[in-house]
C-alpha positions in Angstrom: 100.0 74.6 91.2 100.2 75.4 87.4 97.4 75.1 84.8 95.9 72.0 83.4 97.2 70.7 80.5 93.4 71.5 79.2 93.9 74.8 79.7 93.0 76.8 76.8 96.2 78.4 78.2 98.2 75.3 77.6 96.6 73.7 74.8 97.4 76.0 72.2 93.4 77.2 72.4 93.7 81.4 73.3 98.0 81.4 74.0 97.9 83.4 70.7 95.4 85.0 70.5 95.2 89.1 70.0 93.7 89.6 73.6 96.5 87.5 75.1 99.3 88.6 73.0 98.5 92.0 74.2 98.2 91.5 77.4 101.7 89.9 77.7 103.0 94.0 76.0 103.0 92.4 72.0 101.0 94.4 69.9 99.1 92.1 67.4 98.4 92.9 63.8 94.7 93.5 64.4 94.0 95.5 67.3 92.4 94.0 70.3 88.6 95.2 71.6 85.6 94.1 74.4 83.7 95.7 76.3 83.4 96.3 80.1 79.4 95.1 80.7 79.1 93.4 77.0 77.3 91.1 78.7 73.9 93.2 79.4 71.1 94.8 79.6 72.0 96.5 75.8 71.3 92.9 74.5 67.3 91.8 73.4 68.0 88.4 73.7 70.3 88.9 77.0 66.6 90.4 78.2 64.6 88.1 76.8 66.6 85.5 78.6 66.6 87.3 81.5 62.9 87.1 82.1 62.0 85.9 85.1 64.8 85.1 86.6 66.6 87.7 89.6 70.2 88.5 88.8 72.0 86.8 91.3 69.9 83.7 90.3 71.4 83.7 87.1 74.5 84.3 87.8 74.4 81.4 90.1 72.6 79.0 87.1 75.6 78.1 85.4 73.6 76.9 81.8 72.1 80.6 82.2 75.6 82.6 82.6 77.6 80.6 80.0 74.7 81.6 77.2 74.8 85.3 78.4 78.5 85.0 78.3 78.5 83.8 74.6 76.1 86.6 73.8 78.2 89.2 73.1 80.7 87.6 71.4 78.6 85.9 68.7 76.7 89.1 67.9 79.5 91.9 68.0 83.2 89.2 67.5 84.6 91.5 70.1 88.1 89.6 71.1 87.1 88.1 74.2 84.6 87.2 76.7 84.1 88.7 80.0 82.1 85.9 82.4 78.8 86.3 83.4 78.7 87.7 87.1 78.7 90.0 89.7 81.0 91.5 92.2 78.9 90.4 95.3 78.5 87.3 94.4 81.4 85.6 96.5 80.3 87.4 98.8 76.6 86.0 98.8 78.1 82.4 98.7 80.5 83.6 101.7 77.1 83.4 104.2 76.0 87.5 103.0 72.1 88.1 102.5 72.7 90.5 99.3 70.1 91.3 96.4 70.6 93.5 93.3 67.7 95.9 93.6 66.3 97.3 90.0 68.0 100.6 89.4 70.2 100.8 92.4 72.1 97.5 92.7 73.3 95.6 95.4 71.9 95.6 99.2 73.3 94.4 101.8 70.4 93.6 104.3 72.9 93.6 107.4 75.8 96.5 106.4 79.3 95.4 108.3 79.4 98.7 110.9 81.3 97.1 114.0 84.1 94.9 115.1 82.3 92.0 115.9 80.0 92.0 112.4 83.4 91.8 111.1 84.5 89.2 113.5 80.8 87.3 112.7 82.4 87.2 108.9 83.3 83.5 107.9 85.4 82.4 105.0 84.0 80.9 102.1 83.7 76.9 101.2 85.7 76.8 98.2 82.7 74.3 97.4 80.2 77.0 97.4 81.9 78.1 93.8 81.2 74.8 92.2 78.6 76.1 90.3 80.7 79.6 89.1 83.3 76.9 87.9 80.6 74.9 86.1 80.2 77.7 84.1 83.1 79.0 82.8 83.8 75.1 82.2 80.8 75.1 79.8 81.5 78.8 78.5 84.7 77.6 77.7 84.1 74.6 75.7 82.3 77.3 73.0 84.6 79.9 72.7 87.5 77.7 70.7 90.1 80.0 70.8 88.4 83.1 72.0 89.6 84.3 75.5 87.7 84.3 78.6 88.3 86.9 81.2 87.3 85.9 84.8 86.9 88.8 87.2 86.5 89.7 90.8 85.8 93.0 93.0 88.7 94.6 94.6 88.7 94.5 98.5 87.8 98.2 98.7 84.9 98.3 97.1 83.5 95.1 98.0 83.9 96.6 101.4 82.3 99.8 101.1 79.2 97.9 99.4 79.8 96.0 102.9 80.4 99.0 104.8 77.6 101.2 103.4 74.9 98.5 102.8 74.6 99.4 99.2 75.6 101.8 96.5 77.1 105.1 97.8 78.3 108.3 95.9 81.8 109.2 98.4 81.9 105.8 100.2 81.6 107.8 103.5 81.0 105.0 106.3 83.8 102.8 104.9 86.0 105.8 104.5 85.6 107.2 108.2 85.8 103.3 109.6 88.7 102.8 107.6 90.1 105.9 110.2 88.0 105.3 113.0 88.8 101.7 113.2 91.9 100.5 111.1 92.2 97.3 112.7 88.9 95.9 111.7 88.9 97.9 108.4 92.2 96.1 108.1 90.2 92.1 108.8 87.2 93.6 106.6 90.0 93.8 103.6 91.4 90.5 104.1 88.2 88.8 104.0 87.3 90.7 100.8 90.3 89.7 99.8 90.4 86.3 100.4 87.0 85.8 98.6 87.3 87.6 95.4 90.6 86.1 95.7 88.9 82.4 94.8 86.1 83.3 92.8 89.2 84.9 90.6 91.0 81.5 91.1 88.4 79.2 90.4 87.6 81.0 87.1 91.1 80.5 86.1 91.3 77.2 86.7 88.5 76.3 84.8 89.5 78.0 81.8 89.7 81.5 81.7 92.5 82.9 80.0 92.9 86.6 81.7 91.7 87.6 85.1 90.4 91.3 86.2 89.6 93.1 89.0 87.9 95.6 88.7 87.8 98.6 92.1 85.0 100.6 91.3 85.1 103.0 94.3 88.7 103.6 94.6 87.9 107.2 92.9 87.0 108.2 96.4 90.7 107.6 97.9 93.8 109.7 98.1 97.0 108.4 96.9 98.2 108.3 100.4 94.7 106.4 101.8 94.7 103.6 98.4 98.9 103.0 99.9 98.2 102.9 103.3 94.9 101.3 103.8 93.9 99.4 100.4 96.7 97.8 98.2 98.0 96.1 100.1 94.3 94.0 100.2 94.5 94.1 96.3 97.8 93.0 96.5 96.3 90.1 98.4 93.3 89.2 96.4 95.8 88.7 93.0 98.1 86.8 96.0 94.9 83.5 95.1 96.9 83.4 91.2 99.8 82.9 92.2 101.6 80.1 89.8 99.4 80.6 87.1 100.8 82.6 84.3 97.4 84.1 83.3 97.7 88.3 82.9 96.0 89.9 85.5 94.1 93.7 84.8 93.5 96.2 87.2 91.3 99.0 86.2 89.5 101.6 88.5 86.6 104.6 88.2 88.3 107.6 88.6 92.0 106.3 88.8 93.6 108.5 87.4 95.4 109.7 91.0 96.5 106.0 91.8 97.1 104.3 88.6 101.0 103.4 89.4 100.1 102.3 92.9 97.2 100.3 91.3 99.6 98.4 88.9 102.2 98.0 91.5 100.5 96.0 93.5 101.1 93.0 90.8 98.8 93.8 87.9 99.9 93.4 83.8 97.5 95.3 82.3 95.8 98.9 83.6 92.5 99.2 82.8 92.1 103.7 81.9 88.7 105.1 82.8 87.9 108.1 80.6 89.1 110.9 82.7 92.4 110.3 81.5 93.5 110.1 77.5 95.7 107.3 77.5 99.0 108.8 76.5 99.0 110.9 79.4 98.1 107.1 81.5 101.1 105.6 79.6 103.3 108.5 80.9 102.2 108.2 84.5 102.8 104.6 84.4 106.5 104.7 82.7 106.2 103.8 79.3 105.8 100.3 79.3 102.9 98.8 80.4 100.2 97.5 78.7 96.9 99.3 78.5 93.0 98.4 78.2 90.7 101.9 77.8 89.3 103.8 77.1 86.3 104.8 74.9 84.2 107.3 77.0 80.6 105.5 77.6 78.8 108.7 77.3 79.8 108.7 73.7 78.2 106.1 72.3 75.1 107.7 71.8 76.3 110.9 70.0 76.6 110.8 66.1 78.7 108.6 64.1 81.4 110.7 63.0 81.5 111.9 66.8 82.3 108.3 68.0 84.1 107.3 64.9 86.5 110.7 65.8 86.5 109.3 69.5 87.2 106.3 68.9 90.2 106.9 66.2 91.5 109.2 69.1 92.0 106.4 71.4 93.9 104.0 69.2 96.3 106.6 68.7 96.9 107.5 72.1 97.0 103.7 73.2 100.3 103.9 70.6 101.9 105.2 73.2 101.7 102.6 75.8 103.6 99.3 74.4 100.7 97.2 73.8 96.5 98.8 74.1 93.3 96.6 74.4 90.5 98.6 72.8 87.9 98.9 75.6 85.5 101.0 77.2 86.8 103.7 80.1 83.5 101.8 82.2 80.6 99.3 81.6 78.7 99.4 78.4 75.3 101.8 79.2 72.1 99.9 79.7 70.5 102.0 76.7 73.5 101.3 74.0 72.1 100.4 70.3 73.8 96.8 70.2 75.0 98.2 66.5 76.9 100.4 67.6 78.9 98.5 69.4 79.4 96.2 66.7 80.0 98.7 64.2 83.0 100.1 66.7 84.3 96.3 66.6 84.6 96.8 62.6 86.4 100.1 63.2 88.5 98.8 65.5 90.0 95.6 63.9 90.0 97.8 60.9 92.9 99.7 61.8 
């Protein structure tokens, strides 16, 4: 089923934007830039509007999620909005008891630890995603020719949260399950792929012009583990977008050793974290893959002359790829001065 005729990519609003051109391998006159986690705690207007609203409640209140998504576009003049939500939202909508705990992150009340736990999982009801569709539609109506990027968590990262019960340094329980009960592992990752895939699909159908799959914990895997036990499920997540002509971005933290395998699941663009330079990432990918990244978030707190030199170096190395979207190598730290982000946008746009 193709995109609707009033979708921003169909009716001409975003198809020729700098971001979409770069995602499709073209190099626009001005390099596009946006930031992962640009909507959030670094903005005083975000903290103000979030007061008294729990994180997941804010994500599921369409008007609130839309306003928060738009805030950094209006403040920083970035080239894209990233939908304000959380990777555990589809998990919650599928019936899992999960909350975001301040200072810790997503916490699962009843972790998935056995074959019977996996067997008890139920598919997501498409109607449960209506608040997501509504929030995207409200946002796209106000963005004009600025594209909205939809996003979802990759199956390995979602499964890690479900098995560990929350954030983990090394995903040891999850990796143990991968080998001790491979059948339950595969079933769990297929479930994660389908809830994430439906989450992505809902955003794209409602007006998102691109889709990004985040694999936050992929850095804990070897290449062999990734290829054999994870990649087929990430491919399944993206397969929910089959038939929709939207660029697909894949990003993982600590992903240098698995970049090529991550690209092979069906991604058009590879996000690169700060650990390897973009010219090396391009070399590992064969020199023909559009790249996104990879300013070190730690340098946002450095003196401006240090950050400026780093941003210019990132842009120089990005020329090794067919096209380049400037971003961070991970998300905006909560204590970032918003004026620094605005200044980085101006620097990138100035060439």
